[in-house]
C-alpha positions, -999 to 999 in steps of 0.1 A, spaced: -292 701 750 -316 682 771 -335 650 762 -368 643 778 -384 609 784 -410 600 757 -442 588 772 -454 555 759 -489 542 751 -507 534 783 -494 566 800 -526 585 809 -511 619 800 -512 608 763 -550 607 765 -556 641 780 -564 674 762 -536 700 762 -541 736 773 -532 766 752 -499 784 759 -508 818 774 -473 833 776 -441 824 757 -414 826 783 -380 810 790 -398 778 802 -416 774 768 -384 782 749 -366 755 768 -394 731 762 -392 738 725 -354 732 725 -358 700 745 -386 687 723 -365 692 692 -335 676 708 -356 646 719 -373 642 685 -340 642 666 -324 618 691 -353 594 687 -351 597 649 -387 611 647 -403 636 624 -426 652 650 -432 654 687 -460 669 707 -456 683 742 -479 656 758 -454 630 745 -429 644 770 -455 648 798 -464 684 793 -501 692 786 -494 723 765 -505 729 729 -470 727 714 -455 706 686 -422 704 668 -420 689 633 -392 683 608 -400 661 578 -368 671 560 -374 708 553 -362 723 586 -376 725 621 -411 740 626 -420 749 662 -458 754 665 -474 769 696 -512 767 698 -515 753 663 -550 750 647 -560 735 614 -579 761 594 -586 741 562 -580 706 550 -587 689 517 -580 658 496 -571 624 510 -540 603 514 -537 568 529 -503 559 543 -483 542 570 -476 560 603 -456 552 633 -452 571 666 -425 575 691 -451 569 719 -463 536 702 -430 518 695 -429 486 676 -460 491 655 -472 511 626 -507 517 611 -524 526 579 -542 559 584 -562 582 561 -552 619 564 -559 650 544 -535 656 515 -535 694 520 -536 713 554 -537 750 562 -526 756 598 -522 787 619 -498 788 649 -476 811 669 -438 808 666 -414 811 695 -411 848 689 -448 853 694 -454 859 657 -486 845 641 -479 821 612 -502 806 586 -487 777 567 -501 756 538 -486 721 535 -492 689 516 -484 652 517 -460 641 545 -459 675 562 -497 677 562 -498 641 576 -473 650 603 -492 681 613 -525 661 617 -507 634 636 -491 658 661 -522 679 665 -541 648 674 -517 643 703 -528 676 717 -563 663 720 -554 629 735 -557 610 702 -531 584 690 -527 574 654 -537 539 663 -572 552 671 -576 562 635 -557 533 618 -577 510 597 -549 484 597 -520 479 621 -486 463 615 -458 450 636 -423 462 630 -415 428 614 -444 432 590 -432 467 580 -397 454 575 -410 427 551 -430 452 531 -400 474 526 -379 446 511 
């Protein structure tokens, strides 16, 4: 297990576009393992490679239905709309209200080099969109129509 430093808002790497993964080798497998360990340690539901300083098109997501490791993910279809609160491990202390698709169909390669097509809804669809935005240098706050402090979120949950 290895934990990587999560880059914070203001770090220029978070605003750069990630490159596709050409070969899945031991370095990529180690990165996937480290990203999952880092995400779980930080109590997150998703993490993109740029958040740990690596400009590769890789994300890990676990919204409660197991770990999904996505290499070179691409949204094929999206439909519907959901408006909800998002936070980000790279933007601590704030949350924002963001409109995302309700349904997403995504293609990616798994760690074994196998192609996968996955259809998701609700929170999982939101997490995919959020993490894939990171791969293009976009933070959720860029799309938020309302921002909240941690204190405001805490009051809303009471």
